[in-house]
mmCIF entry with sequence, helices, sheets and N, C-alpha, C, O atoms, coordinates in Angstrom:
data_MODEL
# 
_entry.id   MODEL 
# 
_entity.id                         1 
_entity.type                       polymer 
_entity.pdbx_number_of_molecules   1 
# 
_entity_poly.entity_id                      1 
_entity_poly.type                           'polypeptide(L)' 
_entity_poly.nstd_linkage                   no 
_entity_poly.nstd_monomer                   no 
_entity_poly.pdbx_seq_one_letter_code       MEFNRKWVLGCGLFLAAVNGISFLLIHLLGR 
_entity_poly.pdbx_seq_one_letter_code_can   MEFNRKWVLGCGLFLAAVNGISFLLIHLLGR 
_entity_poly.pdbx_strand_id                 A 
# 
loop_
_entity_poly_seq.entity_id 
_entity_poly_seq.num 
_entity_poly_seq.mon_id 
_entity_poly_seq.hetero 
1 1  MET n 
1 2  GLU n 
1 3  PHE n 
1 4  ASN n 
1 5  ARG n 
1 6  LYS n 
1 7  TRP n 
1 8  VAL n 
1 9  LEU n 
1 10 GLY n 
1 11 CYS n 
1 12 GLY n 
1 13 LEU n 
1 14 PHE n 
1 15 LEU n 
1 16 ALA n 
1 17 ALA n 
1 18 VAL n 
1 19 ASN n 
1 20 GLY n 
1 21 ILE n 
1 22 SER n 
1 23 PHE n 
1 24 LEU n 
1 25 LEU n 
1 26 ILE n 
1 27 HIS n 
1 28 LEU n 
1 29 LEU n 
1 30 GLY n 
1 31 ARG n 
# 
_struct_asym.id          A 
_struct_asym.entity_id   1 
# 
_struct_conf.conf_type_id            HELX_P 
_struct_conf.id                      HELX_P1 
_struct_conf.pdbx_PDB_helix_id       AA1 
_struct_conf.beg_label_comp_id       GLU 
_struct_conf.beg_label_asym_id       A 
_struct_conf.beg_label_seq_id        2 
_struct_conf.pdbx_beg_PDB_ins_code   ? 
_struct_conf.end_label_comp_id       GLY 
_struct_conf.end_label_asym_id       A 
_struct_conf.end_label_seq_id        30 
_struct_conf.pdbx_end_PDB_ins_code   ? 
_struct_conf.beg_auth_comp_id        GLU 
_struct_conf.beg_auth_asym_id        A 
_struct_conf.beg_auth_seq_id         2 
_struct_conf.end_auth_comp_id        GLY 
_struct_conf.end_auth_asym_id        A 
_struct_conf.end_auth_seq_id         30 
_struct_conf.pdbx_PDB_helix_class    1 
_struct_conf.details                 ? 
_struct_conf.pdbx_PDB_helix_length   29 
# 
_struct_conf_type.id          HELX_P 
_struct_conf_type.criteria    ? 
_struct_conf_type.reference   ? 
# 
loop_
_atom_site.group_PDB 
_atom_site.id 
_atom_site.type_symbol 
_atom_site.label_atom_id 
_atom_site.label_alt_id 
_atom_site.label_comp_id 
_atom_site.label_asym_id 
_atom_site.label_entity_id 
_atom_site.label_seq_id 
_atom_site.pdbx_PDB_ins_code 
_atom_site.Cartn_x 
_atom_site.Cartn_y 
_atom_site.Cartn_z 
_atom_site.occupancy 
_atom_site.B_iso_or_equiv 
_atom_site.pdbx_formal_charge 
_atom_site.auth_seq_id 
_atom_site.auth_comp_id 
_atom_site.auth_asym_id 
_atom_site.auth_atom_id 
_atom_site.pdbx_PDB_model_num 
ATOM 1   N N  . MET A 1 1  ? -20.825 -28.588 17.656  1.00 0.00 ? 1  MET A N  1 
ATOM 2   C CA . MET A 1 1  ? -22.250 -28.272 17.793  1.00 0.00 ? 1  MET A CA 1 
ATOM 3   C C  . MET A 1 1  ? -22.538 -26.855 17.283  1.00 0.00 ? 1  MET A C  1 
ATOM 4   O O  . MET A 1 1  ? -23.445 -26.645 16.478  1.00 0.00 ? 1  MET A O  1 
ATOM 5   N N  . GLU A 1 2  ? -21.746 -25.884 17.768  1.00 0.00 ? 2  GLU A N  1 
ATOM 6   C CA . GLU A 1 2  ? -21.954 -24.484 17.382  1.00 0.00 ? 2  GLU A CA 1 
ATOM 7   C C  . GLU A 1 2  ? -21.839 -24.308 15.873  1.00 0.00 ? 2  GLU A C  1 
ATOM 8   O O  . GLU A 1 2  ? -22.658 -23.630 15.251  1.00 0.00 ? 2  GLU A O  1 
ATOM 9   N N  . PHE A 1 3  ? -20.803 -24.933 15.286  1.00 0.00 ? 3  PHE A N  1 
ATOM 10  C CA . PHE A 1 3  ? -20.578 -24.801 13.841  1.00 0.00 ? 3  PHE A CA 1 
ATOM 11  C C  . PHE A 1 3  ? -21.757 -25.383 13.062  1.00 0.00 ? 3  PHE A C  1 
ATOM 12  O O  . PHE A 1 3  ? -22.243 -24.772 12.111  1.00 0.00 ? 3  PHE A O  1 
ATOM 13  N N  . ASN A 1 4  ? -22.211 -26.565 13.473  1.00 0.00 ? 4  ASN A N  1 
ATOM 14  C CA . ASN A 1 4  ? -23.322 -27.220 12.780  1.00 0.00 ? 4  ASN A CA 1 
ATOM 15  C C  . ASN A 1 4  ? -24.575 -26.356 12.856  1.00 0.00 ? 4  ASN A C  1 
ATOM 16  O O  . ASN A 1 4  ? -25.320 -26.233 11.883  1.00 0.00 ? 4  ASN A O  1 
ATOM 17  N N  . ARG A 1 5  ? -24.798 -25.757 14.033  1.00 0.00 ? 5  ARG A N  1 
ATOM 18  C CA . ARG A 1 5  ? -25.978 -24.916 14.210  1.00 0.00 ? 5  ARG A CA 1 
ATOM 19  C C  . ARG A 1 5  ? -25.903 -23.705 13.293  1.00 0.00 ? 5  ARG A C  1 
ATOM 20  O O  . ARG A 1 5  ? -26.888 -23.345 12.648  1.00 0.00 ? 5  ARG A O  1 
ATOM 21  N N  . LYS A 1 6  ? -24.732 -23.078 13.236  1.00 0.00 ? 6  LYS A N  1 
ATOM 22  C CA . LYS A 1 6  ? -24.546 -21.905 12.360  1.00 0.00 ? 6  LYS A CA 1 
ATOM 23  C C  . LYS A 1 6  ? -24.751 -22.305 10.902  1.00 0.00 ? 6  LYS A C  1 
ATOM 24  O O  . LYS A 1 6  ? -25.363 -21.568 10.130  1.00 0.00 ? 6  LYS A O  1 
ATOM 25  N N  . TRP A 1 7  ? -24.237 -23.473 10.531  1.00 0.00 ? 7  TRP A N  1 
ATOM 26  C CA . TRP A 1 7  ? -24.351 -23.931 9.144   1.00 0.00 ? 7  TRP A CA 1 
ATOM 27  C C  . TRP A 1 7  ? -25.813 -24.143 8.774   1.00 0.00 ? 7  TRP A C  1 
ATOM 28  O O  . TRP A 1 7  ? -26.246 -23.750 7.691   1.00 0.00 ? 7  TRP A O  1 
ATOM 29  N N  . VAL A 1 8  ? -26.579 -24.769 9.679   1.00 0.00 ? 8  VAL A N  1 
ATOM 30  C CA . VAL A 1 8  ? -28.005 -25.017 9.419   1.00 0.00 ? 8  VAL A CA 1 
ATOM 31  C C  . VAL A 1 8  ? -28.746 -23.693 9.300   1.00 0.00 ? 8  VAL A C  1 
ATOM 32  O O  . VAL A 1 8  ? -29.585 -23.526 8.415   1.00 0.00 ? 8  VAL A O  1 
ATOM 33  N N  . LEU A 1 9  ? -28.437 -22.746 10.193  1.00 0.00 ? 9  LEU A N  1 
ATOM 34  C CA . LEU A 1 9  ? -29.094 -21.434 10.166  1.00 0.00 ? 9  LEU A CA 1 
ATOM 35  C C  . LEU A 1 9  ? -28.770 -20.725 8.854   1.00 0.00 ? 9  LEU A C  1 
ATOM 36  O O  . LEU A 1 9  ? -29.658 -20.163 8.214   1.00 0.00 ? 9  LEU A O  1 
ATOM 37  N N  . GLY A 1 10 ? -27.495 -20.752 8.455   1.00 0.00 ? 10 GLY A N  1 
ATOM 38  C CA . GLY A 1 10 ? -27.077 -20.100 7.211   1.00 0.00 ? 10 GLY A CA 1 
ATOM 39  C C  . GLY A 1 10 ? -27.749 -20.739 6.006   1.00 0.00 ? 10 GLY A C  1 
ATOM 40  O O  . GLY A 1 10 ? -28.169 -20.047 5.079   1.00 0.00 ? 10 GLY A O  1 
ATOM 41  N N  . CYS A 1 11 ? -27.848 -22.057 6.025   1.00 0.00 ? 11 CYS A N  1 
ATOM 42  C CA . CYS A 1 11 ? -28.473 -22.770 4.905   1.00 0.00 ? 11 CYS A CA 1 
ATOM 43  C C  . CYS A 1 11 ? -29.952 -22.394 4.821   1.00 0.00 ? 11 CYS A C  1 
ATOM 44  O O  . CYS A 1 11 ? -30.490 -22.203 3.730   1.00 0.00 ? 11 CYS A O  1 
ATOM 45  N N  . GLY A 1 12 ? -30.597 -22.290 5.971   1.00 0.00 ? 12 GLY A N  1 
ATOM 46  C CA . GLY A 1 12 ? -32.011 -21.913 6.004   1.00 0.00 ? 12 GLY A CA 1 
ATOM 47  C C  . GLY A 1 12 ? -32.218 -20.516 5.443   1.00 0.00 ? 12 GLY A C  1 
ATOM 48  O O  . GLY A 1 12 ? -33.143 -20.278 4.667   1.00 0.00 ? 12 GLY A O  1 
ATOM 49  N N  . LEU A 1 13 ? -31.338 -19.583 5.848   1.00 0.00 ? 13 LEU A N  1 
ATOM 50  C CA . LEU A 1 13 ? -31.442 -18.208 5.356   1.00 0.00 ? 13 LEU A CA 1 
ATOM 51  C C  . LEU A 1 13 ? -31.208 -18.170 3.854   1.00 0.00 ? 13 LEU A C  1 
ATOM 52  O O  . LEU A 1 13 ? -31.894 -17.449 3.129   1.00 0.00 ? 13 LEU A O  1 
ATOM 53  N N  . PHE A 1 14 ? -30.225 -18.959 3.383   1.00 0.00 ? 14 PHE A N  1 
ATOM 54  C CA . PHE A 1 14 ? -29.915 -19.006 1.955   1.00 0.00 ? 14 PHE A CA 1 
ATOM 55  C C  . PHE A 1 14 ? -31.113 -19.524 1.157   1.00 0.00 ? 14 PHE A C  1 
ATOM 56  O O  . PHE A 1 14 ? -31.475 -18.964 0.122   1.00 0.00 ? 14 PHE A O  1 
ATOM 57  N N  . LEU A 1 15 ? -31.719 -20.598 1.656   1.00 0.00 ? 15 LEU A N  1 
ATOM 58  C CA . LEU A 1 15 ? -32.886 -21.163 0.975   1.00 0.00 ? 15 LEU A CA 1 
ATOM 59  C C  . LEU A 1 15 ? -34.043 -20.173 0.968   1.00 0.00 ? 15 LEU A C  1 
ATOM 60  O O  . LEU A 1 15 ? -34.767 -20.056 -0.021  1.00 0.00 ? 15 LEU A O  1 
ATOM 61  N N  . ALA A 1 16 ? -34.208 -19.461 2.082   1.00 0.00 ? 16 ALA A N  1 
ATOM 62  C CA . ALA A 1 16 ? -35.286 -18.467 2.174   1.00 0.00 ? 16 ALA A CA 1 
ATOM 63  C C  . ALA A 1 16 ? -35.052 -17.360 1.150   1.00 0.00 ? 16 ALA A C  1 
ATOM 64  O O  . ALA A 1 16 ? -35.989 -16.899 0.499   1.00 0.00 ? 16 ALA A O  1 
ATOM 65  N N  . ALA A 1 17 ? -33.787 -16.934 1.012   1.00 0.00 ? 17 ALA A N  1 
ATOM 66  C CA . ALA A 1 17 ? -33.449 -15.871 0.059   1.00 0.00 ? 17 ALA A CA 1 
ATOM 67  C C  . ALA A 1 17 ? -33.717 -16.353 -1.369  1.00 0.00 ? 17 ALA A C  1 
ATOM 68  O O  . ALA A 1 17 ? -34.280 -15.619 -2.182  1.00 0.00 ? 17 ALA A O  1 
ATOM 69  N N  . VAL A 1 18 ? -33.312 -17.583 -1.666  1.00 0.00 ? 18 VAL A N  1 
ATOM 70  C CA . VAL A 1 18 ? -33.526 -18.140 -3.011  1.00 0.00 ? 18 VAL A CA 1 
ATOM 71  C C  . VAL A 1 18 ? -35.022 -18.227 -3.313  1.00 0.00 ? 18 VAL A C  1 
ATOM 72  O O  . VAL A 1 18 ? -35.467 -17.895 -4.412  1.00 0.00 ? 18 VAL A O  1 
ATOM 73  N N  . ASN A 1 19 ? -35.791 -18.681 -2.315  1.00 0.00 ? 19 ASN A N  1 
ATOM 74  C CA . ASN A 1 19 ? -37.249 -18.781 -2.499  1.00 0.00 ? 19 ASN A CA 1 
ATOM 75  C C  . ASN A 1 19 ? -37.850 -17.412 -2.761  1.00 0.00 ? 19 ASN A C  1 
ATOM 76  O O  . ASN A 1 19 ? -38.694 -17.258 -3.644  1.00 0.00 ? 19 ASN A O  1 
ATOM 77  N N  . GLY A 1 20 ? -37.413 -16.406 -1.989  1.00 0.00 ? 20 GLY A N  1 
ATOM 78  C CA . GLY A 1 20 ? -37.938 -15.052 -2.154  1.00 0.00 ? 20 GLY A CA 1 
ATOM 79  C C  . GLY A 1 20 ? -37.608 -14.488 -3.527  1.00 0.00 ? 20 GLY A C  1 
ATOM 80  O O  . GLY A 1 20 ? -38.461 -13.890 -4.183  1.00 0.00 ? 20 GLY A O  1 
ATOM 81  N N  . ILE A 1 21 ? -36.357 -14.682 -3.961  1.00 0.00 ? 21 ILE A N  1 
ATOM 82  C CA . ILE A 1 21 ? -35.927 -14.154 -5.261  1.00 0.00 ? 21 ILE A CA 1 
ATOM 83  C C  . ILE A 1 21 ? -36.682 -14.849 -6.396  1.00 0.00 ? 21 ILE A C  1 
ATOM 84  O O  . ILE A 1 21 ? -37.147 -14.196 -7.330  1.00 0.00 ? 21 ILE A O  1 
ATOM 85  N N  . SER A 1 22 ? -36.798 -16.163 -6.311  1.00 0.00 ? 22 SER A N  1 
ATOM 86  C CA . SER A 1 22 ? -37.507 -16.905 -7.366  1.00 0.00 ? 22 SER A CA 1 
ATOM 87  C C  . SER A 1 22 ? -38.979 -16.495 -7.391  1.00 0.00 ? 22 SER A C  1 
ATOM 88  O O  . SER A 1 22 ? -39.583 -16.397 -8.459  1.00 0.00 ? 22 SER A O  1 
ATOM 89  N N  . PHE A 1 23 ? -39.559 -16.253 -6.197  1.00 0.00 ? 23 PHE A N  1 
ATOM 90  C CA . PHE A 1 23 ? -40.958 -15.828 -6.126  1.00 0.00 ? 23 PHE A CA 1 
ATOM 91  C C  . PHE A 1 23 ? -41.125 -14.472 -6.797  1.00 0.00 ? 23 PHE A C  1 
ATOM 92  O O  . PHE A 1 23 ? -42.080 -14.255 -7.542  1.00 0.00 ? 23 PHE A O  1 
ATOM 93  N N  . LEU A 1 24 ? -40.188 -13.555 -6.529  1.00 0.00 ? 24 LEU A N  1 
ATOM 94  C CA . LEU A 1 24 ? -40.251 -12.223 -7.137  1.00 0.00 ? 24 LEU A CA 1 
ATOM 95  C C  . LEU A 1 24 ? -40.092 -12.321 -8.649  1.00 0.00 ? 24 LEU A C  1 
ATOM 96  O O  . LEU A 1 24 ? -40.798 -11.646 -9.398  1.00 0.00 ? 24 LEU A O  1 
ATOM 97  N N  . LEU A 1 25 ? -39.162 -13.164 -9.094  1.00 0.00 ? 25 LEU A N  1 
ATOM 98  C CA . LEU A 1 25 ? -38.937 -13.321 -10.533 1.00 0.00 ? 25 LEU A CA 1 
ATOM 99  C C  . LEU A 1 25 ? -40.188 -13.864 -11.218 1.00 0.00 ? 25 LEU A C  1 
ATOM 100 O O  . LEU A 1 25 ? -40.594 -13.365 -12.267 1.00 0.00 ? 25 LEU A O  1 
ATOM 101 N N  . ILE A 1 26 ? -40.793 -14.881 -10.623 1.00 0.00 ? 26 ILE A N  1 
ATOM 102 C CA . ILE A 1 26 ? -42.005 -15.472 -11.204 1.00 0.00 ? 26 ILE A CA 1 
ATOM 103 C C  . ILE A 1 26 ? -43.121 -14.436 -11.227 1.00 0.00 ? 26 ILE A C  1 
ATOM 104 O O  . ILE A 1 26 ? -43.879 -14.357 -12.194 1.00 0.00 ? 26 ILE A O  1 
ATOM 105 N N  . HIS A 1 27 ? -43.223 -13.642 -10.162 1.00 0.00 ? 27 HIS A N  1 
ATOM 106 C CA . HIS A 1 27 ? -44.270 -12.618 -10.085 1.00 0.00 ? 27 HIS A CA 1 
ATOM 107 C C  . HIS A 1 27 ? -44.066 -11.568 -11.179 1.00 0.00 ? 27 HIS A C  1 
ATOM 108 O O  . HIS A 1 27 ? -45.015 -11.140 -11.835 1.00 0.00 ? 27 HIS A O  1 
ATOM 109 N N  . LEU A 1 28 ? -42.800 -11.161 -11.360 1.00 0.00 ? 28 LEU A N  1 
ATOM 110 C CA . LEU A 1 28 ? -42.506 -10.135 -12.368 1.00 0.00 ? 28 LEU A CA 1 
ATOM 111 C C  . LEU A 1 28 ? -42.698 -10.685 -13.781 1.00 0.00 ? 28 LEU A C  1 
ATOM 112 O O  . LEU A 1 28 ? -43.218 -9.997  -14.658 1.00 0.00 ? 28 LEU A O  1 
ATOM 113 N N  . LEU A 1 29 ? -42.271 -11.938 -13.991 1.00 0.00 ? 29 LEU A N  1 
ATOM 114 C CA . LEU A 1 29 ? -42.388 -12.529 -15.325 1.00 0.00 ? 29 LEU A CA 1 
ATOM 115 C C  . LEU A 1 29 ? -43.835 -12.900 -15.634 1.00 0.00 ? 29 LEU A C  1 
ATOM 116 O O  . LEU A 1 29 ? -44.234 -12.964 -16.797 1.00 0.00 ? 29 LEU A O  1 
ATOM 117 N N  . GLY A 1 30 ? -44.623 -13.147 -14.573 1.00 0.00 ? 30 GLY A N  1 
ATOM 118 C CA . GLY A 1 30 ? -46.009 -13.569 -14.773 1.00 0.00 ? 30 GLY A CA 1 
ATOM 119 C C  . GLY A 1 30 ? -46.894 -12.445 -15.296 1.00 0.00 ? 30 GLY A C  1 
ATOM 120 O O  . GLY A 1 30 ? -47.961 -12.704 -15.852 1.00 0.00 ? 30 GLY A O  1 
ATOM 121 N N  . ARG A 1 31 ? -46.459 -11.205 -15.123 1.00 0.00 ? 31 ARG A N  1 
ATOM 122 C CA . ARG A 1 31 ? -47.293 -10.076 -15.555 1.00 0.00 ? 31 ARG A CA 1 
ATOM 123 C C  . ARG A 1 31 ? -47.432 -10.055 -17.067 1.00 0.00 ? 31 ARG A C  1 
ATOM 124 O O  . ARG A 1 31 ? -48.099 -9.177  -17.614 1.00 0.00 ? 31 ARG A O  1 
# 
């Protein structure tokens, strides 16, 4: 249970980071 919870949390953080980076890239390239 603990491992699965940590994995889900880590995956969520990873996806959030990817979304943030892609958003920044699009914002910078959009100028």
